C-alpha positions as CSV (number, residue, x, y, z in Angstrom):
1,M,46.9,-41.7,-55.6
2,C,48.6,-45.0,-54.3
3,T,46.1,-47.8,-55.2
4,R,48.1,-50.7,-52.9
5,H,48.5,-49.2,-50.3
6,G,45.8,-47.0,-50.1
7,R,46.1,-44.0,-50.0
8,W,46.3,-40.1,-51.0
9,L,49.6,-38.6,-51.8
10,L,49.4,-34.6,-50.4
11,D,51.6,-31.8,-52.0
12,A,54.7,-32.0,-50.3
13,D,55.1,-27.6,-50.4
14,A,51.9,-27.5,-48.4
15,D,52.8,-26.3,-45.1
16,Q,51.2,-28.8,-43.6
17,A,52.2,-32.0,-41.2
18,L,49.9,-34.8,-43.4
19,E,52.1,-36.9,-46.5
20,Y,48.8,-38.9,-47.7
21,L,45.3,-40.2,-46.8
22,D,44.2,-43.1,-46.1
23,V,41.6,-43.2,-48.1
24,R,41.2,-47.8,-48.0
25,G,38.1,-47.0,-45.8
26,L,36.8,-44.4,-49.8
27,P,36.4,-47.9,-51.8
28,E,34.7,-45.1,-54.7
29,I,38.1,-43.5,-55.1
30,A,39.9,-46.8,-55.7
31,R,37.7,-47.1,-58.3
32,A,37.6,-43.9,-59.7
33,Q,40.9,-43.7,-59.9
34,R,40.9,-46.8,-62.1
35,R,37.7,-45.6,-64.4
36,W,40.1,-42.3,-65.2
37,A,42.3,-44.3,-67.4
38,R,39.5,-45.5,-69.8
39,V,38.6,-42.0,-69.7
40,A,41.4,-40.8,-70.6
41,R,42.1,-43.0,-73.1
42,R,38.4,-42.1,-74.7
43,A,40.1,-37.9,-73.9
44,V,43.3,-39.1,-76.5
45,R,40.8,-40.3,-78.6
46,T,39.3,-37.5,-79.4
47,G,42.3,-35.8,-79.4
48,V,42.1,-33.9,-76.2
49,G,45.0,-34.0,-73.6
50,P,43.4,-36.0,-70.5
51,G,44.9,-33.0,-68.4
52,E,42.6,-31.0,-70.6
53,V,39.9,-32.1,-69.4
54,F,40.5,-33.0,-65.5
55,A,41.4,-29.7,-65.1
56,V,37.7,-28.6,-66.7
57,A,35.9,-31.2,-64.7
58,R,37.6,-30.7,-61.3
59,A,37.0,-27.2,-62.1
60,V,33.2,-27.9,-61.9
61,V,33.6,-30.2,-59.6
62,C,35.3,-28.2,-56.7
63,R,33.2,-25.1,-57.3
64,W,29.9,-27.5,-56.3
65,W,31.9,-28.4,-53.1
66,E,32.4,-24.2,-52.5
67,Q,28.8,-24.9,-52.8
68,A,28.0,-28.0,-51.0
69,L,28.1,-26.1,-47.5
70,E,24.4,-24.2,-48.6
71,W,23.4,-28.0,-49.9
72,E,20.6,-29.8,-47.4
73,Q,19.7,-32.4,-50.3
74,E,24.3,-33.6,-49.7
75,R,25.5,-36.5,-47.9
76,V,27.9,-38.0,-49.8
77,W,30.7,-35.3,-49.5
78,P,30.2,-34.6,-45.4
79,A,30.3,-38.4,-44.7
80,R,33.6,-39.0,-47.0
81,L,35.3,-35.7,-45.4
82,H,34.6,-37.1,-41.7
83,T,35.8,-40.6,-43.2
84,L,39.0,-38.9,-44.6
85,A,40.3,-36.9,-41.6
86,G,39.7,-40.4,-39.7
87,G,36.5,-40.6,-38.1
88,D,35.7,-36.7,-37.5
89,A,36.8,-33.6,-38.5
90,G,34.7,-31.9,-36.9
91,G,37.6,-30.3,-34.7
92,D,39.2,-28.8,-37.3
93,F,36.8,-28.7,-39.9
94,W,38.2,-25.8,-42.0
95,R,41.5,-27.0,-42.2
96,W,40.2,-30.6,-42.9
97,R,38.1,-29.1,-45.9
98,A,41.9,-28.0,-47.3
99,V,43.7,-30.7,-46.8
100,A,41.3,-33.4,-47.8
101,R,38.9,-31.9,-51.0
102,D,40.8,-33.1,-53.8
103,A,40.5,-36.7,-52.1
104,A,36.6,-36.5,-51.4
105,V,35.8,-34.8,-54.7
106,F,37.9,-36.9,-57.1
107,P,34.6,-39.6,-57.3
108,E,32.4,-37.1,-58.9
109,V,35.3,-34.8,-61.4
110,V,36.3,-38.4,-62.7
111,E,32.4,-39.1,-63.6
112,V,31.9,-35.3,-64.5
113,A,35.3,-35.8,-66.8
114,H,33.9,-37.9,-68.4
115,A,30.4,-36.8,-69.5
116,L,31.5,-34.0,-70.9
117,L,33.3,-36.2,-73.0
118,D,30.6,-37.8,-73.9
119,P,28.8,-36.6,-77.0
120,V,25.2,-37.2,-76.4
121,M,25.7,-35.0,-73.4
122,A,26.9,-32.2,-75.2
123,E,24.2,-32.8,-77.8
124,L,21.9,-31.9,-74.9
125,V,23.5,-28.8,-73.8
126,W,22.2,-28.1,-78.1
127,Q,19.0,-29.2,-77.3
128,D,18.9,-27.0,-73.8
129,S,20.2,-23.5,-75.7
130,G,17.2,-24.1,-78.4
131,A,19.5,-25.2,-81.3
132,G,18.2,-23.8,-85.0
133,R,16.3,-21.1,-82.4
134,P,18.6,-19.9,-79.9
135,R,17.3,-18.7,-76.3
136,A,18.5,-18.8,-72.9
137,L,19.3,-22.5,-71.0
138,P,17.1,-23.3,-69.2
139,A,16.6,-23.8,-65.3
140,D,15.3,-27.3,-65.5
141,G,17.8,-28.4,-69.0
142,A,18.0,-31.7,-69.2
143,F,21.6,-31.4,-70.1
144,C,22.3,-30.3,-65.8
145,R,19.8,-32.6,-64.5
146,R,21.4,-36.2,-66.3
147,L,25.1,-34.5,-64.9
148,G,22.8,-34.6,-61.7
149,E,22.4,-38.4,-62.1
150,R,24.9,-39.5,-62.7
151,V,26.9,-37.8,-59.8
152,G,24.4,-39.6,-57.9
153,R,23.2,-36.5,-56.8
154,R,18.9,-35.7,-59.1
155,W,19.0,-32.5,-57.1
156,L,22.0,-31.0,-58.5
157,G,20.4,-29.7,-61.9
158,P,18.6,-26.8,-61.5
159,L,21.1,-25.6,-58.8
160,A,24.0,-25.7,-61.5
161,A,22.3,-25.4,-64.4
162,V,21.4,-21.7,-62.6
163,D,25.7,-21.3,-61.2
164,Y,26.0,-18.6,-64.4
165,G,29.5,-17.6,-64.5
166,G,30.0,-20.1,-63.6
167,P,33.3,-23.3,-65.6
168,L,30.0,-25.3,-66.1
169,T,28.2,-23.2,-67.8
170,A,31.2,-21.2,-69.7
171,W,31.9,-24.7,-70.8
172,M,28.6,-25.1,-71.9
173,G,28.7,-21.3,-74.0
174,T,31.6,-23.0,-75.6
175,V,29.8,-26.0,-76.8
176,I,26.8,-23.7,-77.7
177,S,29.0,-21.2,-80.0
178,Q,30.9,-24.5,-81.3
179,R,27.9,-25.4,-83.0
180,R,26.6,-22.0,-84.1
181,V,29.4,-20.9,-86.1
182,V,30.5,-23.1,-89.3
183,V,33.6,-21.7,-89.2
184,L,35.8,-22.1,-86.5
185,P,38.7,-19.6,-85.9
186,P,42.3,-21.0,-85.1
187,G,42.2,-22.0,-81.4
188,H,38.3,-22.2,-81.1
189,R,39.0,-25.7,-80.3
190,D,41.5,-25.4,-77.7
191,G,38.6,-22.9,-75.7
192,L,36.5,-26.0,-74.8
193,W,39.1,-27.3,-72.1
194,R,40.5,-23.9,-71.3
195,V,39.9,-23.3,-67.6
196,R,39.4,-19.5,-66.6
197,R,41.7,-18.2,-64.5
198,E,38.3,-16.7,-61.8
199,H,37.6,-20.4,-62.4
200,R,41.4,-22.7,-61.0
201,P,40.7,-24.3,-57.7
202,T,42.6,-22.5,-54.6
203,G,45.2,-24.9,-54.2
204,M,45.8,-26.5,-50.8
205,A,49.1,-24.1,-49.9
206,A,47.1,-20.9,-50.9
207,Q,44.0,-22.6,-48.4
208,L,46.0,-23.3,-45.6
209,R,47.8,-19.9,-45.9
210,A,44.8,-17.9,-45.8
211,L,42.9,-20.1,-43.0
212,T,45.9,-19.3,-40.7
213,K,44.9,-15.4,-42.1
214,E,42.0,-15.8,-41.5
215,V,42.0,-17.5,-37.7
216,K,42.8,-14.1,-36.0
217,T,39.4,-12.7,-38.0
218,P,36.7,-12.4,-35.5
219,G,33.6,-14.5,-37.4
220,S,36.3,-16.8,-39.1
221,G,35.1,-20.0,-36.8
222,T,31.8,-20.0,-37.5
223,V,30.2,-20.9,-40.1
224,W,26.8,-19.4,-42.7
225,R,24.2,-22.3,-42.2
226,S,25.5,-22.1,-37.8
227,A,25.5,-18.7,-37.6
228,V,22.4,-17.1,-39.3
229,P,18.6,-19.1,-38.6
230,P,16.8,-20.8,-41.5
231,E,13.9,-18.2,-41.9
232,Q,16.8,-15.5,-41.7
233,R,18.0,-17.1,-44.1
234,M,14.9,-17.5,-46.4
235,L,14.3,-14.3,-46.5
236,I,18.0,-13.1,-47.3
237,T,16.8,-15.4,-51.0
238,G,13.7,-14.2,-51.4
239,L,15.4,-10.8,-51.1
240,L,18.2,-11.1,-53.8
241,D,15.2,-13.5,-55.9
242,D,12.3,-10.3,-55.8
243,A,15.3,-7.9,-57.1
244,E,17.0,-10.4,-59.8
245,E,12.6,-11.6,-61.0
246,Q,12.6,-7.4,-60.9
247,L,15.7,-6.4,-63.0
248,I,14.4,-9.8,-65.0
249,Q,11.6,-8.3,-67.1
250,L,13.4,-5.7,-66.8
251,R,14.6,-7.0,-70.6
252,G,13.2,-5.5,-73.3
253,A,11.7,-3.0,-71.3
254,Q,14.2,0.0,-73.7
255,R,11.4,0.9,-76.2
256,G,8.4,2.9,-76.6
257,S,8.5,6.8,-76.0
258,S,11.3,7.9,-74.4
259,A,8.9,8.3,-71.3
260,E,7.3,5.1,-71.2
261,A,11.2,3.7,-71.5
262,T,11.9,5.6,-69.0
263,E,9.3,5.4,-66.3
264,R,9.5,1.1,-66.9
265,L,13.4,1.2,-66.5
266,L,13.6,3.5,-63.2
267,K,10.4,2.0,-61.6
268,G,11.8,-1.6,-62.1
269,I,15.6,-0.6,-61.5
270,G,14.0,1.6,-57.4
271,S,12.2,-1.5,-57.1
272,A,15.3,-4.4,-57.0
273,A,17.4,-1.1,-55.4
274,G,14.8,-1.5,-52.7
275,R,15.5,-5.3,-53.0
276,L,19.0,-5.6,-52.4
277,R,18.7,-2.9,-50.2
278,E,16.7,-4.8,-47.8
279,A,19.5,-7.5,-48.6
280,L,22.3,-5.6,-47.8
281,R,20.7,-4.8,-43.9
282,E,19.9,-8.2,-43.3
283,V,23.1,-9.8,-44.0
284,A,24.9,-7.3,-42.6
285,G,22.9,-7.7,-39.1
286,A,23.3,-11.5,-39.4
287,A,27.3,-10.9,-39.7
288,L,27.3,-8.6,-36.8
289,D,24.9,-12.2,-34.9
290,A,28.2,-13.9,-35.9
291,G,30.4,-12.3,-34.4
292,V,32.3,-10.4,-37.8
293,R,33.7,-7.2,-37.1
294,V,31.9,-4.1,-37.7
295,E,34.9,-2.4,-39.8
296,D,35.3,-5.8,-41.8
297,V,30.6,-5.5,-42.8
298,A,31.1,-2.1,-43.5
299,A,34.0,-2.1,-45.6
300,W,32.6,-5.3,-47.6
301,A,29.1,-3.0,-48.3
302,G,31.7,-0.2,-49.3
303,L,30.2,1.8,-46.2
304,S,32.2,3.6,-43.3
305,P,31.2,1.7,-40.4
306,G,29.0,5.4,-39.0
307,A,26.8,4.5,-42.5
308,L,26.4,0.9,-41.8
309,T,25.1,1.8,-38.9
310,E,22.9,3.8,-40.2
311,V,21.5,1.9,-42.8
312,L,21.2,-0.5,-39.3
313,G,18.9,1.6,-38.0
314,A,17.2,2.6,-40.7
315,G,15.5,-0.7,-41.0
316,N,14.1,-0.9,-38.8
317,N,12.8,2.6,-38.6
318,S,10.5,1.2,-41.9
319,A,7.7,-1.8,-42.4
320,G,10.9,-3.8,-44.1
321,P,11.4,-6.9,-42.7
322,T,14.7,-5.8,-40.6
323,T,13.7,-6.0,-37.3
324,A,15.6,-4.7,-34.1
325,R,19.2,-4.1,-35.4
326,P,20.2,-0.4,-34.5
327,E,21.0,-1.4,-30.9
328,R,23.9,-4.1,-32.3
329,G,25.0,-2.5,-35.4
330,A,25.4,1.4,-33.4
331,G,26.5,-0.2,-30.1
332,R,29.4,-2.2,-32.7
333,A,30.5,0.4,-35.1
334,G,31.0,2.7,-31.3
335,S,33.5,-0.1,-30.2
336,G,34.6,-1.0,-32.1
337,D,34.5,-4.7,-31.6
338,G,33.5,-7.2,-33.0
């Protein structure tokens, strides 16, 4: 970033015309740039490369950026994105999300980097894990709650805490592992600041290439939250939550006699599978309503177009929540139109 001229310099290799973004209307970005110098010095004092810390923090925040499309409480990033787009990103929303992402999230990346270097925050992770009495990380853990507060989002903690498989929970897991072993194996400390391949944010150039390809794909121009009614989204979330709860209850089910364990497992798995089948019908139906091609929906569900039509029809013939879908599904499956 050029703080003197208030410009966020863009990747010259990306296939787009802009050389920089005007960030003069966002003073928090310049403040974050100045603060990063202090955070980088702190990283060096702790024996960690500033670039490594920044990479982990960026992976965490870019993950939030992708999820934020579903966060109704998020207000900062949409406003910042529109400012970076010159006042309104609506006309070319997805391109601006790709081009302006790194500038838009930079203040939060710096704050998260600072937090990850803070030994007090690491201690919160340790306490959340049960310290000497190991337990699963809670959804209301002190670490994620405090991290949300530090980035100005008090509501973020529970959402971040349950993002299992993400870069933040991976970092937390490494902190816990380091505290629980007496002698660390060679190179183990490096794992704390290593970003797994699947957690690395997609670069701007790759995002723009994907957008160019997706322009020709039906449904790409719609946003899920706008295309799918709130009550249907709530229904899908409820079905997934119910399935998750059923599966969680199976922990420790493999005990007792063979008959008892088999009964518990199969009933629980069957109940969860039923909820997931209902969720699949709702998601597939919503996607078709949004204009996504039936062939794509079927492929992503691991079904043929004909089988997808049967699934949608089964939902209509049952007492489940899905309604009035077979005609739409059957029509699209037969015609192949998106």
